[in-house]
Structures are given as C-alpha cells and as structure tokens.
N, C-alpha and C positions, 0 to 999 in steps of 0.2 A: 217245919220246913226251914226255918231260920237256922237251926242247928246244922242241918244237913248242908246248907249252902256255906256256912262258916267252915265246916269240916272240909268240904270239897275245894273251896277256895284256898284254904290253908294247905291242903295237900298238893294242889296243882302248883302253887306258887312258892310253897315253903317259907319259913320264917327268915332265912338268910338270903333268899333270892331277891334281886332287884327286878322290878316289873313296872310296866306303865299300863294304865287303863285309860282308854280314850273312848268317850261316849259321843257318838255321832247322832245328831238328830236334825230333822228338817222336813219341809213339806215334800210331798210326792213329786219326784223329778228334780230335787235340789242337788243330787249327786252323792248323797250319803252312802248308798249302796255301792256306787262306783269307787269311792274312796275306801270303803271297807274291803272291797275286792282287791284293790291294789295293795293295800296294807297287809293283806294276808297271803300275798304271792311270794314265791321264792325270788331271791335277788336277780337271777338270770332272766326271770319273766318280766321284770319291771323295766319299762322303757322310759328313758329320761334324756334330758339334754344338758347335763351337767358337764362342765369342762373337765376333760381327762388328760389334757397335755401336760408337758413338764415345764413350760415357760409361759405363764399367764401374762397377758398383755395389759390387763387393767384390774382394777379392784374387784369388779364383778366376777371375772374369771378366777381370781385368787380365792374369793369366797366359795365359789362353786367347786374349785379343786379341793378345798378343805372338806366340804360337805360330801363330795364324791369319795374322798379317801376314807372318811368315817363310815359312810354307807358301805363301801367295799369291804371293810374289815369287820364291821360290827352288825350288819343287817341280820335280824331274825324276824321271820314273818310273824305277824300278829295272829291271835286266834280270834275269830269272829263269832260272837254269840249275839244272836238276834233277840231283841225284846219279844217279838211275836213268838219265838220258840219258847221263851219262859212262860208267856201267857198260855201257850199250848199245854205246857207242863202243869201250870196252875189249874187248867181245865180238868186235867186227869185227876187232880187231888180233890176236886169237889165231890162231895158225897153223891151217890147215885141219884138220890131224890132231887137234889139241886141240879145235878147234871141233866136229869130228865126234864126239869122245867126249863132249863137253858136250851136244850134241843127242842123242846116243845115250842119255843118262839119261832121255829122255822116251820110254822104250820102249813106253808105252801109246798114244802118238800115232800116228795114221795117216800113212802115207808122204807124202800130199799136204800134211799140216800141216808135216811136217819139211821138205819142198821149200819151202814158203812161208817158213819160218824162215830157211832158207839164202838165199832170194832177198832178204829183208830185210837179212841180214848182208852179202850181196854189194853191195847197193845203198849201204849205209852206207860200206863200204870204198872203193867207186868214187867216191862223192861226197867222202869225206874226202881221197882222193888228189889230186882236182882242185881242192880248196879253195885259194883265193888268200889267204894270210895277210895280204896287204897291203890287202885289200878289207874294210873294217870291216863294212859292211852284209851282205856275204856271210857273214862269221863270225857275226854276230848271228843271221842267218836259220838258219844251220846248227845253232847251239847252242839257240836258243829255239824253232824251229818244226820243222825237219827231224828232229832227233834225238828230241824228244818224240813226234812222230807215229810214227816208226819204233818207238819204245819202246812206245807204245800198241798198235801192231800185234802186236808180240811178246807182250805181255802177254795180248792177246786169243787169239792162237794157242796159247800155252803154257797158259793158265789161271792164275788168280790164285795158287793155292797152289803150283803148279809153278814159277811165275815167281819168287816170293820164294825158295823153296828153291834153285832152281838159279842164281839170280843171285848167291847167296853163293859158288857154285863159281867164278864169274868172278874174284871178289876173290882167292880162293885160287890160281887158275891165274896170274893176272897178278902176284901177290905172291911166287910161288915155293913157296907152301905147298901141301900136298896134303891133302885131306880124308881122314880116317881111316875 
C-alpha cells in the first residue's frame, strides 16, 4: 500500500506543485471537523470579518486588509481526507480471514448487519482495485466522497461505540500488533 500512496500523492500534487498539508486532530467536539469544513469551502462560501475597505484606521485593520487581499487573490479550497476513511480503506485490505475475525468481534450484531458490513468492505476493495492512479479527479472523488460515505455506512451499521473500539483493532491488525 505504501507504493500506491506514494504514487497517488505524487500524482495528485506533482513534483513542481506547491502544496500545504494541514493535520487537524483533537477531542470530539473540539472543532477540527468544523475547521476542515471551512478550509474545504469555495471562497464565496466562507464568512469572515476581515477589513475590506480602502483606508484602514489602525494597525489591526491594515493587517486584516493584507490578509483579505491575499485571501481574495489566492484562495484554493483544501481537499479534506479523513483518517477514519483511510482506516476504512485499510479494513478492506485485510485478508478475508482477518476481516472475518474483525467482524466476529461484533457478536451481538444480527447476521444481516454483518452481511451489510461485508458488502461495504467488498465494494471498497473492488473500487480500490479499479482505481486509476493517473486520473486525479477519480482519486479525489474516491478519497473525499466514496470512502467517507462508506465509512459513514459502517459507523451506522456497527454503532458509534463499537465503531471506535473496533477500528482501533484495524490499526493493530495492519501494524502487526495484536491486542491483548
């Protein structure tokens, strides 16, 4: 998977392109998702209180005017890739035997729910295998739309507490560690 990610990142950003990666992390309710949402919006969708006038009256307004002019001329929305989506992709790469034991940890879930989880995992795996790493729009759609939607489906099927608990198992399975 490392080779794939290196190729995808290289293709998306190119060697000559300038780009910024911002990692947002925090406790639930800390505002990271809100900030990520704002940073991924088009310029006209962002509400702000920066000074827009021609004659600033003080230092603060002068600074805000500089920031506003830069924002106005150079804003490009960020692409938001959620860590939980990458974990969902990692789940699809686990061998079926390990995946079955992972799903088996949801012993209280009805068989129909487990079947739905397997369907989601299978659809991710199939879509990932067909993904064209040379098609930037396809890559963006996969990481910013498809994976988050599949992740949301899994979270709904598993339940919030089971989702958090068991997605920690993915990290252990993929990193070679085993939970005690």
